[in-house]
HTML snippet that shows the backbone in 3Dmol.js (N, CA, C, O; Angstrom):
<script src="https://3Dmol.org/build/3Dmol-min.js"></script>
<div id="view" style="width:600px;height:400px;position:relative"></div>
<script>
const pdb = `
ATOM      1  N   MET A   1     -59.995  52.224  39.085  1.00  0.00           N
ATOM      2  CA  MET A   1     -61.173  50.950  40.366  1.00  0.00           C
ATOM      3  C   MET A   1     -62.516  51.900  40.145  1.00  0.00           C
ATOM      4  O   MET A   1     -62.479  53.125  40.026  1.00  0.00           O
ATOM      5  N   SER A   2     -63.435  51.266  40.124  1.00  0.00           N
ATOM      6  CA  SER A   2     -64.856  51.723  39.826  1.00  0.00           C
ATOM      7  C   SER A   2     -65.065  52.337  41.368  1.00  0.00           C
ATOM      8  O   SER A   2     -64.365  52.228  42.375  1.00  0.00           O
ATOM      9  N   VAL A   3     -66.598  53.179  41.068  1.00  0.00           N
ATOM     10  CA  VAL A   3     -66.545  54.098  42.172  1.00  0.00           C
ATOM     11  C   VAL A   3     -66.986  53.232  43.316  1.00  0.00           C
ATOM     12  O   VAL A   3     -66.332  53.293  44.357  1.00  0.00           O
ATOM     13  N   ALA A   4     -68.286  52.229  43.219  1.00  0.00           N
ATOM     14  CA  ALA A   4     -68.525  51.124  43.980  1.00  0.00           C
ATOM     15  C   ALA A   4     -67.431  50.110  45.269  1.00  0.00           C
ATOM     16  O   ALA A   4     -67.587  49.636  46.394  1.00  0.00           O
ATOM     17  N   GLU A   5     -66.423  50.189  44.310  1.00  0.00           N
ATOM     18  CA  GLU A   5     -64.701  49.703  44.468  1.00  0.00           C
ATOM     19  C   GLU A   5     -64.044  50.514  45.456  1.00  0.00           C
ATOM     20  O   GLU A   5     -63.338  50.127  46.388  1.00  0.00           O
ATOM     21  N   THR A   6     -64.357  51.668  45.142  1.00  0.00           N
ATOM     22  CA  THR A   6     -63.716  52.852  46.114  1.00  0.00           C
ATOM     23  C   THR A   6     -64.494  52.752  47.073  1.00  0.00           C
ATOM     24  O   THR A   6     -63.917  52.602  48.150  1.00  0.00           O
ATOM     25  N   ILE A   7     -66.055  52.787  47.124  1.00  0.00           N
ATOM     26  CA  ILE A   7     -66.446  52.452  48.344  1.00  0.00           C
ATOM     27  C   ILE A   7     -66.224  51.436  48.961  1.00  0.00           C
ATOM     28  O   ILE A   7     -65.667  51.581  50.049  1.00  0.00           O
ATOM     29  N   LYS A   8     -66.472  50.437  48.637  1.00  0.00           N
ATOM     30  CA  LYS A   8     -66.191  49.178  49.467  1.00  0.00           C
ATOM     31  C   LYS A   8     -64.781  49.347  50.211  1.00  0.00           C
ATOM     32  O   LYS A   8     -64.721  49.386  51.440  1.00  0.00           O
ATOM     33  N   SER A   9     -63.356  49.471  49.172  1.00  0.00           N
ATOM     34  CA  SER A   9     -61.943  49.860  49.989  1.00  0.00           C
ATOM     35  C   SER A   9     -61.886  50.527  50.574  1.00  0.00           C
ATOM     36  O   SER A   9     -61.006  50.309  51.407  1.00  0.00           O
ATOM     37  N   LYS A  10     -62.522  51.668  50.740  1.00  0.00           N
ATOM     38  CA  LYS A  10     -62.506  52.783  51.833  1.00  0.00           C
ATOM     39  C   LYS A  10     -63.099  52.309  53.190  1.00  0.00           C
ATOM     40  O   LYS A  10     -62.624  52.408  54.322  1.00  0.00           O
ATOM     41  N   LEU A  11     -64.483  51.667  52.687  1.00  0.00           N
ATOM     42  CA  LEU A  11     -65.254  51.152  54.221  1.00  0.00           C
ATOM     43  C   LEU A  11     -64.572  50.298  55.163  1.00  0.00           C
ATOM     44  O   LEU A  11     -64.356  50.404  56.370  1.00  0.00           O
ATOM     45  N   THR A  12     -64.258  49.327  54.202  1.00  0.00           N
ATOM     46  CA  THR A  12     -63.354  47.934  55.102  1.00  0.00           C
ATOM     47  C   THR A  12     -62.099  48.211  55.195  1.00  0.00           C
ATOM     48  O   THR A  12     -61.556  47.242  55.726  1.00  0.00           O
ATOM     49  N   ASP A  13     -61.088  49.301  54.879  1.00  0.00           N
ATOM     50  CA  ASP A  13     -60.043  49.733  55.566  1.00  0.00           C
ATOM     51  C   ASP A  13     -60.354  50.507  57.004  1.00  0.00           C
ATOM     52  O   ASP A  13     -59.702  50.466  58.047  1.00  0.00           O
ATOM     53  N   ALA A  14     -61.702  51.301  56.664  1.00  0.00           N
ATOM     54  CA  ALA A  14     -61.715  52.404  58.016  1.00  0.00           C
ATOM     55  C   ALA A  14     -62.817  51.706  59.118  1.00  0.00           C
ATOM     56  O   ALA A  14     -63.221  52.282  60.129  1.00  0.00           O
ATOM     57  N   LEU A  15     -63.215  50.312  58.681  1.00  0.00           N
ATOM     58  CA  LEU A  15     -63.915  50.102  59.717  1.00  0.00           C
ATOM     59  C   LEU A  15     -64.039  48.303  59.584  1.00  0.00           C
ATOM     60  O   LEU A  15     -64.610  47.465  60.282  1.00  0.00           O
ATOM     61  N   ALA A  16     -63.405  48.238  58.633  1.00  0.00           N
ATOM     62  CA  ALA A  16     -63.361  46.492  59.211  1.00  0.00           C
ATOM     63  C   ALA A  16     -64.924  46.201  59.369  1.00  0.00           C
ATOM     64  O   ALA A  16     -65.163  45.934  60.547  1.00  0.00           O
ATOM     65  N   PRO A  17     -65.965  46.168  58.637  1.00  0.00           N
ATOM     66  CA  PRO A  17     -66.827  45.663  58.717  1.00  0.00           C
ATOM     67  C   PRO A  17     -67.703  44.279  58.482  1.00  0.00           C
ATOM     68  O   PRO A  17     -67.542  43.918  57.316  1.00  0.00           O
ATOM     69  N   SER A  18     -68.398  43.571  59.061  1.00  0.00           N
ATOM     70  CA  SER A  18     -68.460  41.909  59.325  1.00  0.00           C
ATOM     71  C   SER A  18     -69.423  41.369  58.058  1.00  0.00           C
ATOM     72  O   SER A  18     -69.754  40.239  57.698  1.00  0.00           O
ATOM     73  N   GLU A  19     -69.723  42.770  57.537  1.00  0.00           N
ATOM     74  CA  GLU A  19     -71.293  42.539  56.291  1.00  0.00           C
ATOM     75  C   GLU A  19     -70.612  43.975  55.731  1.00  0.00           C
ATOM     76  O   GLU A  19     -70.259  44.901  56.461  1.00  0.00           O
ATOM     77  N   LEU A  20     -70.530  43.948  54.546  1.00  0.00           N
ATOM     78  CA  LEU A  20     -70.697  45.247  53.252  1.00  0.00           C
ATOM     79  C   LEU A  20     -71.117  44.694  52.000  1.00  0.00           C
ATOM     80  O   LEU A  20     -70.740  43.891  51.145  1.00  0.00           O
ATOM     81  N   GLN A  21     -72.452  45.794  52.371  1.00  0.00           N
ATOM     82  CA  GLN A  21     -73.080  45.921  50.781  1.00  0.00           C
ATOM     83  C   GLN A  21     -72.886  46.985  49.864  1.00  0.00           C
ATOM     84  O   GLN A  21     -73.410  48.017  50.284  1.00  0.00           O
ATOM     85  N   VAL A  22     -72.308  47.119  48.732  1.00  0.00           N
ATOM     86  CA  VAL A  22     -72.496  48.624  48.641  1.00  0.00           C
ATOM     87  C   VAL A  22     -73.393  48.003  46.841  1.00  0.00           C
ATOM     88  O   VAL A  22     -73.051  47.318  45.878  1.00  0.00           O
ATOM     89  N   ILE A  23     -74.299  48.570  47.160  1.00  0.00           N
ATOM     90  CA  ILE A  23     -75.505  48.806  45.695  1.00  0.00           C
ATOM     91  C   ILE A  23     -75.351  49.820  44.283  1.00  0.00           C
ATOM     92  O   ILE A  23     -74.749  50.893  44.330  1.00  0.00           O
ATOM     93  N   ASP A  24     -75.627  49.593  43.753  1.00  0.00           N
ATOM     94  CA  ASP A  24     -75.657  51.064  42.632  1.00  0.00           C
ATOM     95  C   ASP A  24     -76.994  50.983  42.086  1.00  0.00           C
ATOM     96  O   ASP A  24     -77.369  50.260  41.163  1.00  0.00           O
ATOM     97  N   GLU A  25     -77.630  51.762  42.724  1.00  0.00           N
ATOM     98  CA  GLU A  25     -79.066  52.151  42.519  1.00  0.00           C
ATOM     99  C   GLU A  25     -79.329  53.140  40.945  1.00  0.00           C
ATOM    100  O   GLU A  25     -80.445  53.342  40.466  1.00  0.00           O
ATOM    101  N   SER A  26     -78.239  53.564  40.451  1.00  0.00           N
ATOM    102  CA  SER A  26     -78.202  54.682  39.583  1.00  0.00           C
ATOM    103  C   SER A  26     -78.925  54.235  38.261  1.00  0.00           C
ATOM    104  O   SER A  26     -79.033  54.957  37.269  1.00  0.00           O
ATOM    105  N   HIS A  27     -79.517  52.664  38.398  1.00  0.00           N
ATOM    106  CA  HIS A  27     -80.229  53.012  37.207  1.00  0.00           C
ATOM    107  C   HIS A  27     -81.842  53.048  37.516  1.00  0.00           C
ATOM    108  O   HIS A  27     -82.754  53.024  36.690  1.00  0.00           O
ATOM    109  N   LYS A  28     -81.914  53.103  38.734  1.00  0.00           N
ATOM    110  CA  LYS A  28     -83.548  53.722  39.432  1.00  0.00           C
ATOM    111  C   LYS A  28     -83.569  55.344  39.259  1.00  0.00           C
ATOM    112  O   LYS A  28     -84.529  56.049  39.569  1.00  0.00           O
ATOM    113  N   HIS A  29     -82.300  55.824  38.692  1.00  0.00           N
ATOM    114  CA  HIS A  29     -82.615  57.183  38.407  1.00  0.00           C
ATOM    115  C   HIS A  29     -82.035  58.553  37.418  1.00  0.00           C
ATOM    116  O   HIS A  29     -81.791  59.758  37.469  1.00  0.00           O
ATOM    117  N   LYS A  30     -82.028  56.936  36.188  1.00  0.00           N
ATOM    118  CA  LYS A  30     -82.451  57.994  34.786  1.00  0.00           C
ATOM    119  C   LYS A  30     -82.756  59.295  34.883  1.00  0.00           C
ATOM    120  O   LYS A  30     -83.556  59.856  35.632  1.00  0.00           O
ATOM    121  N   GLY A  31     -81.992  59.757  33.992  1.00  0.00           N
ATOM    122  CA  GLY A  31     -82.863  61.168  33.929  1.00  0.00           C
ATOM    123  C   GLY A  31     -83.187  62.331  34.572  1.00  0.00           C
ATOM    124  O   GLY A  31     -83.370  63.488  34.194  1.00  0.00           O
ATOM    125  N   HIS A  32     -83.232  61.557  36.022  1.00  0.00           N
ATOM    126  CA  HIS A  32     -82.955  62.613  37.399  1.00  0.00           C
ATOM    127  C   HIS A  32     -81.732  63.870  37.438  1.00  0.00           C
ATOM    128  O   HIS A  32     -81.018  63.909  36.436  1.00  0.00           O
ATOM    129  N   ARG A  33     -81.572  64.453  38.059  1.00  0.00           N
ATOM    130  CA  ARG A  33     -80.683  65.564  38.615  1.00  0.00           C
ATOM    131  C   ARG A  33     -79.688  64.556  39.230  1.00  0.00           C
ATOM    132  O   ARG A  33     -80.037  63.704  40.046  1.00  0.00           O
ATOM    133  N   GLY A  34     -78.305  64.726  38.739  1.00  0.00           N
ATOM    134  CA  GLY A  34     -77.514  64.327  39.142  1.00  0.00           C
ATOM    135  C   GLY A  34     -76.920  63.131  38.520  1.00  0.00           C
ATOM    136  O   GLY A  34     -75.714  62.885  38.545  1.00  0.00           O
ATOM    137  N   ALA A  35     -77.869  62.357  37.929  1.00  0.00           N
ATOM    138  CA  ALA A  35     -77.158  60.659  37.603  1.00  0.00           C
ATOM    139  C   ALA A  35     -76.719  60.844  35.805  1.00  0.00           C
ATOM    140  O   ALA A  35     -77.493  61.196  34.915  1.00  0.00           O
ATOM    141  N   ARG A  36     -75.289  60.492  35.666  1.00  0.00           N
ATOM    142  CA  ARG A  36     -74.757  60.241  34.490  1.00  0.00           C
ATOM    143  C   ARG A  36     -74.932  59.088  33.963  1.00  0.00           C
ATOM    144  O   ARG A  36     -75.270  58.130  34.658  1.00  0.00           O
ATOM    145  N   PRO A  37     -74.747  59.001  32.761  1.00  0.00           N
ATOM    146  CA  PRO A  37     -75.694  58.054  31.593  1.00  0.00           C
ATOM    147  C   PRO A  37     -74.808  57.055  32.138  1.00  0.00           C
ATOM    148  O   PRO A  37     -75.512  56.483  32.971  1.00  0.00           O
ATOM    149  N   GLU A  38     -73.212  56.300  32.151  1.00  0.00           N
ATOM    150  CA  GLU A  38     -72.982  55.763  32.874  1.00  0.00           C
ATOM    151  C   GLU A  38     -73.115  55.350  34.239  1.00  0.00           C
ATOM    152  O   GLU A  38     -72.241  54.582  34.642  1.00  0.00           O
ATOM    153  N   GLY A  39     -73.831  55.620  34.875  1.00  0.00           N
ATOM    154  CA  GLY A  39     -73.803  55.526  36.498  1.00  0.00           C
ATOM    155  C   GLY A  39     -73.304  55.673  37.402  1.00  0.00           C
ATOM    156  O   GLY A  39     -72.778  56.785  37.447  1.00  0.00           O
ATOM    157  N   GLU A  40     -73.192  55.212  38.074  1.00  0.00           N
ATOM    158  CA  GLU A  40     -72.356  54.971  39.820  1.00  0.00           C
ATOM    159  C   GLU A  40     -72.299  56.552  40.181  1.00  0.00           C
ATOM    160  O   GLU A  40     -71.389  57.371  40.050  1.00  0.00           O
ATOM    161  N   THR A  41     -73.510  56.658  40.644  1.00  0.00           N
ATOM    162  CA  THR A  41     -73.653  58.200  41.450  1.00  0.00           C
ATOM    163  C   THR A  41     -74.584  58.137  42.077  1.00  0.00           C
ATOM    164  O   THR A  41     -74.858  59.143  42.732  1.00  0.00           O
ATOM    165  N   HIS A  42     -75.716  56.659  42.196  1.00  0.00           N
ATOM    166  CA  HIS A  42     -76.723  56.483  43.860  1.00  0.00           C
ATOM    167  C   HIS A  42     -76.169  55.045  43.527  1.00  0.00           C
ATOM    168  O   HIS A  42     -75.894  54.310  42.579  1.00  0.00           O
ATOM    169  N   PHE A  43     -76.187  55.152  45.857  1.00  0.00           N
ATOM    170  CA  PHE A  43     -76.086  54.032  46.049  1.00  0.00           C
ATOM    171  C   PHE A  43     -76.662  53.809  47.018  1.00  0.00           C
ATOM    172  O   PHE A  43     -77.092  54.715  47.731  1.00  0.00           O
ATOM    173  N   HIS A  44     -76.860  52.178  47.366  1.00  0.00           N
ATOM    174  CA  HIS A  44     -77.201  52.144  48.908  1.00  0.00           C
ATOM    175  C   HIS A  44     -76.087  51.562  49.528  1.00  0.00           C
ATOM    176  O   HIS A  44     -75.473  50.663  48.955  1.00  0.00           O
ATOM    177  N   VAL A  45     -75.663  52.089  50.946  1.00  0.00           N
ATOM    178  CA  VAL A  45     -74.947  51.067  51.129  1.00  0.00           C
ATOM    179  C   VAL A  45     -75.174  50.257  52.627  1.00  0.00           C
ATOM    180  O   VAL A  45     -75.037  51.064  53.546  1.00  0.00           O
ATOM    181  N   VAL A  46     -75.456  48.998  53.065  1.00  0.00           N
ATOM    182  CA  VAL A  46     -75.606  48.338  54.094  1.00  0.00           C
ATOM    183  C   VAL A  46     -74.300  47.633  54.582  1.00  0.00           C
ATOM    184  O   VAL A  46     -73.568  46.877  53.942  1.00  0.00           O
ATOM    185  N   ILE A  47     -74.187  48.070  55.883  1.00  0.00           N
ATOM    186  CA  ILE A  47     -72.292  48.324  56.898  1.00  0.00           C
ATOM    187  C   ILE A  47     -73.050  47.260  58.143  1.00  0.00           C
ATOM    188  O   ILE A  47     -74.237  47.247  58.470  1.00  0.00           O
ATOM    189  N   VAL A  48     -72.275  46.677  58.509  1.00  0.00           N
ATOM    190  CA  VAL A  48     -72.352  45.720  59.536  1.00  0.00           C
ATOM    191  C   VAL A  48     -70.868  45.922  60.592  1.00  0.00           C
ATOM    192  O   VAL A  48     -70.025  45.027  60.653  1.00  0.00           O
ATOM    193  N   ALA A  49     -70.772  46.884  61.166  1.00  0.00           N
ATOM    194  CA  ALA A  49     -69.819  47.045  61.875  1.00  0.00           C
ATOM    195  C   ALA A  49     -69.388  47.168  63.674  1.00  0.00           C
ATOM    196  O   ALA A  49     -69.879  48.071  64.352  1.00  0.00           O
ATOM    197  N   GLU A  50     -68.801  46.538  64.042  1.00  0.00           N
ATOM    198  CA  GLU A  50     -68.883  46.832  65.443  1.00  0.00           C
ATOM    199  C   GLU A  50     -68.323  47.881  66.065  1.00  0.00           C
ATOM    200  O   GLU A  50     -68.173  47.775  67.283  1.00  0.00           O
ATOM    201  N   ARG A  51     -67.723  49.591  65.145  1.00  0.00           N
ATOM    202  CA  ARG A  51     -67.266  50.494  65.622  1.00  0.00           C
ATOM    203  C   ARG A  51     -69.044  51.000  65.553  1.00  0.00           C
ATOM    204  O   ARG A  51     -69.365  52.131  65.917  1.00  0.00           O
ATOM    205  N   PHE A  52     -69.529  50.527  65.314  1.00  0.00           N
ATOM    206  CA  PHE A  52     -71.025  51.720  65.625  1.00  0.00           C
ATOM    207  C   PHE A  52     -71.463  50.685  66.547  1.00  0.00           C
ATOM    208  O   PHE A  52     -72.405  50.101  66.012  1.00  0.00           O
ATOM    209  N   ALA A  53     -71.227  50.233  67.598  1.00  0.00           N
ATOM    210  CA  ALA A  53     -71.737  49.361  68.960  1.00  0.00           C
ATOM    211  C   ALA A  53     -71.948  51.053  69.819  1.00  0.00           C
ATOM    212  O   ALA A  53     -71.023  51.864  69.785  1.00  0.00           O
ATOM    213  N   GLY A  54     -73.001  51.303  70.391  1.00  0.00           N
ATOM    214  CA  GLY A  54     -72.927  52.101  71.140  1.00  0.00           C
ATOM    215  C   GLY A  54     -73.187  53.995  70.573  1.00  0.00           C
ATOM    216  O   GLY A  54     -73.436  54.983  71.264  1.00  0.00           O
ATOM    217  N   MET A  55     -73.002  53.869  69.160  1.00  0.00           N
ATOM    218  CA  MET A  55     -73.232  54.961  68.612  1.00  0.00           C
ATOM    219  C   MET A  55     -74.959  55.588  67.849  1.00  0.00           C
ATOM    220  O   MET A  55     -75.702  54.712  67.406  1.00  0.00           O
ATOM    221  N   MET A  56     -75.227  56.448  67.806  1.00  0.00           N
ATOM    222  CA  MET A  56     -76.476  56.875  67.462  1.00  0.00           C
ATOM    223  C   MET A  56     -76.604  56.895  65.495  1.00  0.00           C
ATOM    224  O   MET A  56     -75.660  56.890  64.705  1.00  0.00           O
ATOM    225  N   ARG A  57     -77.777  56.911  65.244  1.00  0.00           N
ATOM    226  CA  ARG A  57     -78.002  56.495  63.926  1.00  0.00           C
ATOM    227  C   ARG A  57     -76.874  57.783  63.056  1.00  0.00           C
ATOM    228  O   ARG A  57     -75.946  57.489  62.302  1.00  0.00           O
ATOM    229  N   VAL A  58     -77.276  59.099  63.417  1.00  0.00           N
ATOM    230  CA  VAL A  58     -76.683  60.074  62.815  1.00  0.00           C
ATOM    231  C   VAL A  58     -75.183  59.910  63.442  1.00  0.00           C
ATOM    232  O   VAL A  58     -74.264  59.758  62.638  1.00  0.00           O
ATOM    233  N   ALA A  59     -75.009  59.924  64.287  1.00  0.00           N
ATOM    234  CA  ALA A  59     -73.363  59.833  64.309  1.00  0.00           C
ATOM    235  C   ALA A  59     -72.553  58.424  63.288  1.00  0.00           C
ATOM    236  O   ALA A  59     -71.431  58.366  62.784  1.00  0.00           O
ATOM    237  N   ARG A  60     -73.356  57.728  63.295  1.00  0.00           N
ATOM    238  CA  ARG A  60     -72.825  56.538  62.299  1.00  0.00           C
ATOM    239  C   ARG A  60     -72.521  56.776  61.074  1.00  0.00           C
ATOM    240  O   ARG A  60     -71.510  56.386  60.490  1.00  0.00           O
ATOM    241  N   GLN A  61     -73.765  57.706  60.461  1.00  0.00           N
ATOM    242  CA  GLN A  61     -73.807  57.853  59.308  1.00  0.00           C
ATOM    243  C   GLN A  61     -73.025  58.919  59.045  1.00  0.00           C
ATOM    244  O   GLN A  61     -72.465  58.975  57.951  1.00  0.00           O
ATOM    245  N   ARG A  62     -72.825  60.108  60.153  1.00  0.00           N
ATOM    246  CA  ARG A  62     -71.410  60.899  60.374  1.00  0.00           C
ATOM    247  C   ARG A  62     -69.938  60.576  59.849  1.00  0.00           C
ATOM    248  O   ARG A  62     -69.132  61.353  59.338  1.00  0.00           O
ATOM    249  N   LEU A  63     -69.830  59.387  60.082  1.00  0.00           N
ATOM    250  CA  LEU A  63     -68.617  58.756  60.314  1.00  0.00           C
ATOM    251  C   LEU A  63     -68.409  58.105  59.014  1.00  0.00           C
ATOM    252  O   LEU A  63     -67.235  58.118  58.646  1.00  0.00           O
ATOM    253  N   VAL A  64     -69.465  57.394  58.022  1.00  0.00           N
ATOM    254  CA  VAL A  64     -69.415  57.189  56.934  1.00  0.00           C
ATOM    255  C   VAL A  64     -69.451  58.653  55.687  1.00  0.00           C
ATOM    256  O   VAL A  64     -68.740  58.704  54.683  1.00  0.00           O
ATOM    257  N   TYR A  65     -70.154  59.391  55.982  1.00  0.00           N
ATOM    258  CA  TYR A  65     -69.766  60.146  54.992  1.00  0.00           C
ATOM    259  C   TYR A  65     -68.608  60.627  55.208  1.00  0.00           C
ATOM    260  O   TYR A  65     -68.047  60.859  54.136  1.00  0.00           O
ATOM    261  N   GLY A  66     -67.858  60.939  56.283  1.00  0.00           N
ATOM    262  CA  GLY A  66     -66.458  61.788  56.531  1.00  0.00           C
ATOM    263  C   GLY A  66     -65.430  60.532  55.562  1.00  0.00           C
ATOM    264  O   GLY A  66     -64.450  60.728  54.844  1.00  0.00           O
ATOM    265  N   ILE A  67     -66.055  59.413  55.873  1.00  0.00           N
ATOM    266  CA  ILE A  67     -64.558  58.791  55.044  1.00  0.00           C
ATOM    267  C   ILE A  67     -65.228  58.479  53.611  1.00  0.00           C
ATOM    268  O   ILE A  67     -64.378  57.951  52.895  1.00  0.00           O
ATOM    269  N   LEU A  68     -66.115  58.585  53.137  1.00  0.00           N
ATOM    270  CA  LEU A  68     -66.401  58.582  51.975  1.00  0.00           C
ATOM    271  C   LEU A  68     -66.534  60.647  51.027  1.00  0.00           C
ATOM    272  O   LEU A  68     -66.867  60.906  49.870  1.00  0.00           O
ATOM    273  N   ALA A  69     -66.192  61.452  51.954  1.00  0.00           N
ATOM    274  CA  ALA A  69     -66.143  62.810  51.497  1.00  0.00           C
ATOM    275  C   ALA A  69     -65.832  63.056  50.276  1.00  0.00           C
ATOM    276  O   ALA A  69     -66.529  63.852  49.646  1.00  0.00           O
ATOM    277  N   ASP A  70     -64.784  62.468  49.707  1.00  0.00           N
ATOM    278  CA  ASP A  70     -64.350  62.622  48.709  1.00  0.00           C
ATOM    279  C   ASP A  70     -65.255  62.414  47.239  1.00  0.00           C
ATOM    280  O   ASP A  70     -65.585  63.205  46.355  1.00  0.00           O
ATOM    281  N   GLU A  71     -65.466  61.014  47.439  1.00  0.00           N
ATOM    282  CA  GLU A  71     -66.624  60.510  46.711  1.00  0.00           C
ATOM    283  C   GLU A  71     -68.083  61.550  46.644  1.00  0.00           C
ATOM    284  O   GLU A  71     -68.687  61.970  45.657  1.00  0.00           O
ATOM    285  N   LEU A  72     -68.300  61.719  47.868  1.00  0.00           N
ATOM    286  CA  LEU A  72     -70.055  62.648  47.845  1.00  0.00           C
ATOM    287  C   LEU A  72     -69.250  64.243  47.167  1.00  0.00           C
ATOM    288  O   LEU A  72     -69.982  64.890  46.418  1.00  0.00           O
ATOM    289  N   ALA A  73     -68.256  64.646  47.351  1.00  0.00           N
ATOM    290  CA  ALA A  73     -68.241  65.958  46.933  1.00  0.00           C
ATOM    291  C   ALA A  73     -67.653  65.665  45.276  1.00  0.00           C
ATOM    292  O   ALA A  73     -67.109  66.576  44.652  1.00  0.00           O
ATOM    293  N   GLY A  74     -67.816  64.504  44.777  1.00  0.00           N
ATOM    294  CA  GLY A  74     -67.944  64.130  42.996  1.00  0.00           C
ATOM    295  C   GLY A  74     -68.427  63.563  42.516  1.00  0.00           C
ATOM    296  O   GLY A  74     -69.261  64.140  41.819  1.00  0.00           O
ATOM    297  N   PRO A  75     -68.414  62.072  42.401  1.00  0.00           N
ATOM    298  CA  PRO A  75     -68.756  61.194  41.531  1.00  0.00           C
ATOM    299  C   PRO A  75     -70.494  60.815  41.858  1.00  0.00           C
ATOM    300  O   PRO A  75     -71.505  60.736  41.160  1.00  0.00           O
ATOM    301  N   VAL A  76     -70.127  60.617  43.525  1.00  0.00           N
ATOM    302  CA  VAL A  76     -71.578  60.141  43.831  1.00  0.00           C
ATOM    303  C   VAL A  76     -72.514  61.135  44.646  1.00  0.00           C
ATOM    304  O   VAL A  76     -72.279  61.864  45.609  1.00  0.00           O
ATOM    305  N   HIS A  77     -73.559  60.913  43.969  1.00  0.00           N
ATOM    306  CA  HIS A  77     -75.112  61.974  43.989  1.00  0.00           C
ATOM    307  C   HIS A  77     -75.493  62.109  45.407  1.00  0.00           C
ATOM    308  O   HIS A  77     -75.481  62.939  46.317  1.00  0.00           O
ATOM    309  N   ALA A  78     -75.918  60.603  45.094  1.00  0.00           N
ATOM    310  CA  ALA A  78     -76.495  60.162  46.558  1.00  0.00           C
ATOM    311  C   ALA A  78     -76.240  59.096  47.337  1.00  0.00           C
ATOM    312  O   ALA A  78     -76.354  58.067  46.672  1.00  0.00           O
ATOM    313  N   LEU A  79     -75.898  58.859  48.632  1.00  0.00           N
ATOM    314  CA  LEU A  79     -75.701  57.673  49.072  1.00  0.00           C
ATOM    315  C   LEU A  79     -76.958  57.366  50.049  1.00  0.00           C
ATOM    316  O   LEU A  79     -77.323  58.454  50.495  1.00  0.00           O
ATOM    317  N   SER A  80     -77.512  56.650  50.400  1.00  0.00           N
ATOM    318  CA  SER A  80     -78.382  55.701  51.445  1.00  0.00           C
ATOM    319  C   SER A  80     -77.620  54.788  52.076  1.00  0.00           C
ATOM    320  O   SER A  80     -77.014  53.827  51.603  1.00  0.00           O
ATOM    321  N   LEU A  81     -77.710  55.206  53.292  1.00  0.00           N
ATOM    322  CA  LEU A  81     -76.959  54.216  54.502  1.00  0.00           C
ATOM    323  C   LEU A  81     -77.832  53.389  55.652  1.00  0.00           C
ATOM    324  O   LEU A  81     -78.705  53.918  56.340  1.00  0.00           O
ATOM    325  N   GLU A  82     -77.427  51.963  55.735  1.00  0.00           N
ATOM    326  CA  GLU A  82     -78.248  51.252  56.803  1.00  0.00           C
ATOM    327  C   GLU A  82     -76.923  51.019  57.511  1.00  0.00           C
ATOM    328  O   GLU A  82     -75.924  50.702  56.866  1.00  0.00           O
ATOM    329  N   THR A  83     -76.907  51.149  58.624  1.00  0.00           N
ATOM    330  CA  THR A  83     -75.480  51.496  59.611  1.00  0.00           C
ATOM    331  C   THR A  83     -75.990  50.322  60.869  1.00  0.00           C
ATOM    332  O   THR A  83     -76.877  50.558  61.689  1.00  0.00           O
ATOM    333  N   VAL A  84     -75.309  49.214  60.795  1.00  0.00           N
ATOM    334  CA  VAL A  84     -75.819  48.721  61.783  1.00  0.00           C
ATOM    335  C   VAL A  84     -74.317  47.889  62.867  1.00  0.00           C
ATOM    336  O   VAL A  84     -73.130  47.714  62.593  1.00  0.00           O
ATOM    337  N   ALA A  85     -75.089  47.587  64.019  1.00  0.00           N
ATOM    338  CA  ALA A  85     -73.716  46.705  65.007  1.00  0.00           C
ATOM    339  C   ALA A  85     -74.063  45.606  64.935  1.00  0.00           C
ATOM    340  O   ALA A  85     -75.240  45.288  64.763  1.00  0.00           O
ATOM    341  N   PRO A  86     -73.041  44.740  65.059  1.00  0.00           N
ATOM    342  CA  PRO A  86     -73.505  43.513  65.321  1.00  0.00           C
ATOM    343  C   PRO A  86     -74.381  43.295  66.289  1.00  0.00           C
ATOM    344  O   PRO A  86     -74.488  43.986  67.302  1.00  0.00           O
ATOM    345  N   GLY A  87     -75.077  42.267  65.991  1.00  0.00           N
ATOM    346  CA  GLY A  87     -76.506  41.590  66.985  1.00  0.00           C
ATOM    347  C   GLY A  87     -77.671  42.732  66.500  1.00  0.00           C
ATOM    348  O   GLY A  87     -78.756  42.387  66.968  1.00  0.00           O
ATOM    349  N   GLU A  88     -77.745  43.581  65.961  1.00  0.00           N
ATOM    350  CA  GLU A  88     -78.451  44.829  65.867  1.00  0.00           C
ATOM    351  C   GLU A  88     -79.851  44.155  65.205  1.00  0.00           C
ATOM    352  O   GLU A  88     -79.813  43.025  64.719  1.00  0.00           O
ATOM    353  N   GLY A  89     -81.227  45.043  65.237  1.00  0.00           N
ATOM    354  CA  GLY A  89     -82.228  44.866  64.118  1.00  0.00           C
ATOM    355  C   GLY A  89     -81.465  43.851  62.523  1.00  0.00           C
ATOM    356  O   GLY A  89     -80.517  43.116  62.246  1.00  0.00           O
ATOM    357  N   LYS A  90     -82.877  44.589  61.781  1.00  0.00           N
ATOM    358  CA  LYS A  90     -82.671  44.265  60.609  1.00  0.00           C
ATOM    359  C   LYS A  90     -81.870  44.922  59.803  1.00  0.00           C
ATOM    360  O   LYS A  90     -81.499  46.090  59.922  1.00  0.00           O
ATOM    361  N   ARG A  91     -81.593  44.127  58.939  1.00  0.00           N
ATOM    362  CA  ARG A  91     -80.702  44.590  58.075  1.00  0.00           C
ATOM    363  C   ARG A  91     -81.311  44.461  55.995  1.00  0.00           C
ATOM    364  O   ARG A  91     -82.356  43.874  55.711  1.00  0.00           O
ATOM    365  N   ALA A  92     -80.582  44.992  55.100  1.00  0.00           N
ATOM    366  CA  ALA A  92     -81.200  44.775  53.981  1.00  0.00           C
ATOM    367  C   ALA A  92     -81.009  43.262  53.404  1.00  0.00           C
ATOM    368  O   ALA A  92     -80.284  42.576  54.125  1.00  0.00           O
ATOM    369  N   GLY A  93     -81.521  42.603  52.236  1.00  0.00           N
ATOM    370  CA  GLY A  93     -80.741  41.426  51.761  1.00  0.00           C
ATOM    371  C   GLY A  93     -80.443  41.262  50.350  1.00  0.00           C
ATOM    372  O   GLY A  93     -79.798  40.287  49.965  1.00  0.00           O
TER     373      GLY A  93
END
`;
const viewer = $3Dmol.createViewer("view");
viewer.addModel(pdb, "pdb");
viewer.setStyle({}, {cartoon: {color: "spectrum"}});
viewer.zoomTo();
viewer.render();
</script>
């Protein structure tokens, strides 16, 4: 299973999102520290989940970082997050 597939699977299982995008942005970081030639080191995740309702942004991010702790300790060098509760503001398209 690819790193992106693992991220999708873990977040889906833990948060049952209504929307989930896992975007591999590794190609933007070629030659940078932490980048591997095979990619899958830098990701942007957009996740819309009811679980985020009433949570502050930092709490949402900590929740996601906890779910993906193994990936962040290993193959993932950078992870940017857009965490949204249903009905809230703008999301990446």
